[in-house]
C-alpha positions in Angstrom: -24.4 12.7 -4.8 -22.3 12.8 -1.6 -18.6 11.2 -1.3 -17.1 10.4 1.9 -14.4 11.9 3.1 -10.4 10.2 1.9 -8.0 10.5 4.7 -4.2 10.9 4.3 -1.6 10.6 5.9 1.7 11.8 4.2 4.3 9.8 6.1 8.1 10.1 6.1 8.3 14.5 6.1 11.3 14.2 3.7 10.1 12.1 0.6 8.3 12.8 -2.9 5.2 12.4 -1.7 3.8 16.1 -0.8 5.5 16.5 -4.3 3.2 13.7 -6.1 0.7 15.0 -4.0 0.4 18.8 -5.6 0.3 16.9 -8.9 -2.5 14.9 -8.5 -4.6 18.0 -6.9 -4.0 20.5 -9.3 -4.6 18.5 -12.6 -7.3 16.2 -11.8 -10.6 16.3 -10.3 -11.4 14.4 -7.4 -15.0 14.1 -6.0 -14.0 13.1 -2.6 -12.9 15.0 0.1 -9.4 15.1 0.9 -8.4 15.0 4.5 -4.5 15.5 4.9 -2.7 15.2 8.2 1.2 16.6 8.1 2.7 19.8 9.3 1.3 22.8 8.0 5.4 24.6 8.4 6.8 21.5 7.0 3.6 22.0 4.0 4.0 25.1 3.7 8.1 25.2 3.2 7.7 21.9 0.2 5.2 24.4 -1.4 6.9 27.4 -2.2 10.4 25.4 -3.1 8.1 23.2 -5.4 6.5 26.9 -6.8 2.6 25.5 -5.7 -0.4 27.7 -4.2 -3.2 26.3 -2.8 -5.1 27.7 0.1 -4.8 26.0 3.4 -8.1 24.8 5.7 -6.9 24.1 9.1 -9.2 21.7 11.0 -10.2 20.4 13.9 -9.8 16.9 14.3 -12.0 16.7 17.2 -15.2 18.2 15.1 -14.6 16.9 11.6 -18.3 16.1 11.1 -19.5 19.9 11.2 -17.0 20.7 7.8 -18.8 21.1 4.7 -15.6 19.7 2.8 -15.2 19.9 -0.7 -10.8 20.3 -2.7 -11.0 24.1 -3.1 -8.4 24.3 -0.3 -5.9 21.6 1.3 -8.1 20.5 3.9 -5.0 20.0 6.8 -5.4 18.8 9.9 -1.8 20.4 11.8 0.7 18.0 13.7 4.0 20.1 14.6 7.7 19.1 13.2 10.3 21.4 12.9 12.5 21.2 10.7 15.1 24.1 9.0 14.8 23.1 5.1 11.8 22.0 3.0 14.1 18.8 2.8 16.2 16.9 5.0 18.0 13.5 5.0 15.9 11.6 6.5 16.5 10.1 10.1 15.1 9.6 13.4 14.2 13.0 14.1 10.8 12.0 12.3 9.9 9.1 14.3 7.6 11.0 16.8 6.3 13.0 14.3 4.8 10.0 11.7 3.9 7.7 14.7 1.7 11.2 16.2 0.3 11.0 12.4 -0.1 8.0 12.1 -2.2 7.3 16.0 -4.8 10.5 15.0 -5.3 8.5 11.6 -6.6 5.7 13.6 -8.5 7.2 16.0 -10.5 9.8 13.4 -11.1 6.5 11.3 -12.9 4.9 14.5 -14.5 7.7 15.9 -15.5 8.9 12.0 -16.1 5.1 10.6 -14.0 6.5 7.4 -13.1 3.5 5.3 -10.8 5.5 3.3 -7.4 5.7 4.2 -3.9 6.5 2.4 -0.7 7.2 3.7 3.0 8.0 1.9 5.7 6.6 2.6 7.9 6.1 4.9 11.8 4.9 6.5 11.4 0.8 7.1 14.4 1.1 8.4 14.2 4.3 10.8 10.7 4.6 12.0 9.6 0.8 12.1 13.4 0.2 13.4 12.5 -3.7 12.5 10.0 -4.0 15.0 7.6 -4.7 11.9 8.3 -5.7 8.2 6.3 -2.9 6.5 3.3 -0.7 7.4 1.1 -3.4 6.5 2.0 -4.8 9.3 2.6 -2.0 11.4 -1.6 -0.7 10.7 -2.8 -4.5 11.1 -1.7 -5.0 14.5 -2.7 -1.7 16.2 -6.3 -2.6 14.7 -5.9 -5.9 16.2 -6.1 -7.7 12.9 -4.7 -11.3 12.7 -5.3 -12.2 8.8 -4.3 -9.4 6.4 -2.4 -9.4 3.0 -0.6 -7.1 1.0 -1.9 -6.8 -2.5 -0.5 -4.6 -5.4 -2.8 -4.1 -7.7 -3.4 -3.5 -11.1 -7.1 -3.6 -12.8 -5.3 -6.1 -15.8 -3.2 -7.9 -13.2 -2.5 -8.3 -8.8 0.0 -9.3 -7.4 0.4 -11.0 -3.7 3.5 -12.2 -1.6 2.8 -14.7 0.4 5.8 -13.2 2.7 6.1 -9.2 2.6 10.1 -7.7 3.7 11.7 -10.9 4.8 15.4 -11.8 4.3 15.6 -14.6 1.9 17.0 -16.8 4.3 14.3 -16.5 6.5 11.7 -17.0 3.9 11.6 -20.5 3.6 10.5 -21.1 7.3 8.3 -18.9 7.1 5.6 -20.7 4.0 3.1 -22.7 5.5 -0.1 -23.8 4.7 -2.4 -22.0 6.7 -0.6 -18.5 5.6 -1.3 -19.5 2.1 -5.1 -20.4 3.0 -5.6 -16.9 4.6 -3.7 -14.8 2.0 -5.4 -16.8 -1.0 -9.0 -16.4 1.5 -8.8 -12.4 1.5 -7.5 -11.7 -2.0 -11.3 -14.1 -3.0 -13.3 -11.7 -0.8 -12.1 -8.9 -2.1 -12.2 -9.8 -5.5 -16.0 -11.0 -5.0 -16.8 -7.9 -3.1 -15.2 -5.0 -4.9 -15.7 -6.5 -8.3 -18.7 -9.7 -7.9 -16.0 -11.6 -9.7 -13.8 -14.8 -8.6 -10.7 -14.4 -8.8 -8.3 -16.5 -11.2 -4.9 -16.9 -9.2 -1.9 -18.5 -9.8 0.2 -19.8 -7.1 4.1 -20.2 -7.8 6.5 -22.4 -6.1 9.7 -21.2 -4.4 12.2 -23.2 -6.0 13.6 -22.6 -8.7 11.4 -24.5 -12.1 9.3 -25.8 -8.2 12.5 -28.3 -8.0 15.1 -28.6 -5.2 18.7 -30.6 -4.8 17.7 -30.7 -1.3 16.3 -33.7 0.1 13.3 -31.5 2.0 11.4 -29.7 -1.0 8.7 -26.8 0.1 7.0 -27.1 -3.5 6.0 -30.7 -2.7 5.1 -31.0 1.0 3.9 -27.1 1.7 2.4 -26.2 -1.3 0.9 -28.6 -3.6 -0.5 -30.0 -1.3 -2.5 -26.2 0.1 -3.6 -26.2 -3.9 -5.1 -28.9 -4.1 -6.9 -28.4 -0.6 -7.4 -24.4 -1.7 -9.4 -25.4 -5.3 -12.3 -26.7 -3.5 -13.0 -22.8 -2.8 -11.0 -21.1 -4.8 -10.0 -20.7 -8.7 -6.4 -21.2 -8.1 -4.0 -23.1 -10.0 0.0 -23.8 -9.6 2.4 -24.0 -8.2 4.1 -22.6 -11.9 8.3 -21.5 -12.3 8.4 -17.4 -11.5 10.9 -18.0 -14.3 7.8 -18.0 -16.9 4.3 -17.3 -15.7 4.2 -13.4 -16.3 5.2 -14.1 -20.2 2.6 -12.9 -21.9 0.6 -15.8 -22.8 0.3 -17.3 -19.3 0.3 -13.8 -17.2 -3.2 -12.8 -19.2 -5.2 -16.4 -18.1 -5.4 -14.9 -14.3 -6.2 -11.9 -11.8 -3.8 -12.6 -9.4 -0.4 -14.1 -9.5 0.6 -14.9 -5.3 4.5 -15.5 -5.0 6.3 -17.0 -1.9 8.2 -13.4 -1.7 8.1 -10.0 -2.3 10.7 -9.5 -5.0 9.5 -12.7 -6.7 6.4 -11.0 -7.9 7.0 -7.4 -6.9 9.8 -6.8 -9.4 8.1 -8.1 -13.1 5.7 -6.3 -11.7 6.5 -3.4 -11.4 8.5 -4.2 -14.6 5.0 -4.3 -16.4 3.2 -1.4 -15.1 6.2 0.8 -13.5 4.0 3.3 -11.9 0.8 1.5 -12.6 -0.3 0.0 -9.1 -1.5 0.7 -5.3 -0.8 -1.3 -2.9 -3.4 -2.2 -0.7 -3.6 -4.3 2.9 -6.4 -6.4 2.7 -8.1 -8.0 5.9 -8.5 -4.3 7.3 -11.8 -2.9 8.7 -11.5 -0.7 5.8 -9.5 0.2 2.4 -6.0 1.1 3.1 -4.2 1.8 0.1 -0.2 3.3 -0.6 1.0 4.4 -3.1 3.8 1.7 -4.6 7.1 3.6 -3.8 9.5 4.7 -1.4 10.9 7.9 0.0 13.3 8.4 -2.9 15.4 10.7 -1.2 17.7 10.9 -4.3 14.4 12.7 -6.3 13.7 15.3 -3.4 12.9 18.8 -4.6 13.3 18.2 -7.7 9.6 18.1 -9.0 10.4 15.0 -11.4 8.8 12.2 -9.3 5.4 10.3 -11.5 2.3 10.4 -9.5 0.4 8.0 -11.3 0.6 5.2 -8.0 -0.7 8.0 -6.1 -3.7 9.0 -8.8 -4.5 6.0 -8.8 -4.7 5.3 -5.2 -7.0 8.3 -5.1 -9.1 7.4 -8.1 -9.4 4.0 -7.3 -10.9 5.2 -3.8 -13.3 8.2 -5.6 -15.9 6.0 -6.2 -18.7 6.6 -3.8 
């Protein structure tokens, strides 16, 4: 049985990604051949610091269909990038390099019809520069996808924020019927197509206890009516108060908990599962996954970072 390749963009050069990548490929059997996009110079420098050894095979991105790939080597597409040390401070210096990596990955996906894509972390402040809320939006824009969704997936419980990396003061303005309907539809389709189940979805309110002292209450005016509408096609219920939905007896009733903003659902999920979760972008013409962690500058070069999220990302794609 042949397995389609997993394309990986390492992302920010000064992150823990290559460290955890080395850990995953050295300790786990992976069926799908991995194609890594990063700088060979950077890769070899970090391999030396982290005391990791493996042969590197340089690939021509224009002739990928000519190779018989396996994971006995690191299958590398080399994007030129130069820095003096294996690890430096994150800065705008790497922006063009990261952009080149992503652009090449997108061309490869389109040309070779690759369906498995992983990207390492980037610095939102430096690379996105306020142009996009996150990589979910960055990739969606490139593929002209208008309906996308961030699903933080764990086999026992997943979460989805209706708004992603917004400042708190802007969240209420971005919550509307259309956005909630689109994300619930994407979640349901994903679970039906991937796992052949109709997911049970809990939808949270925006305000504490779904109440507001103000005349305008988003829970009453927007969220309750949209839940009533969605019940005709989806297994949804709510709105629930965010402070109790993650209690053991409550959360075990659901496959997915949908919150109104990022930390409302990601904080409890990471508390429950720590690194055992992956970030999946729904709505793209391929499966895009990112390990659920950032560059983590304070851990650079220490060789102590947890690799579970990347392992879970690869295992999720390593099915056929």
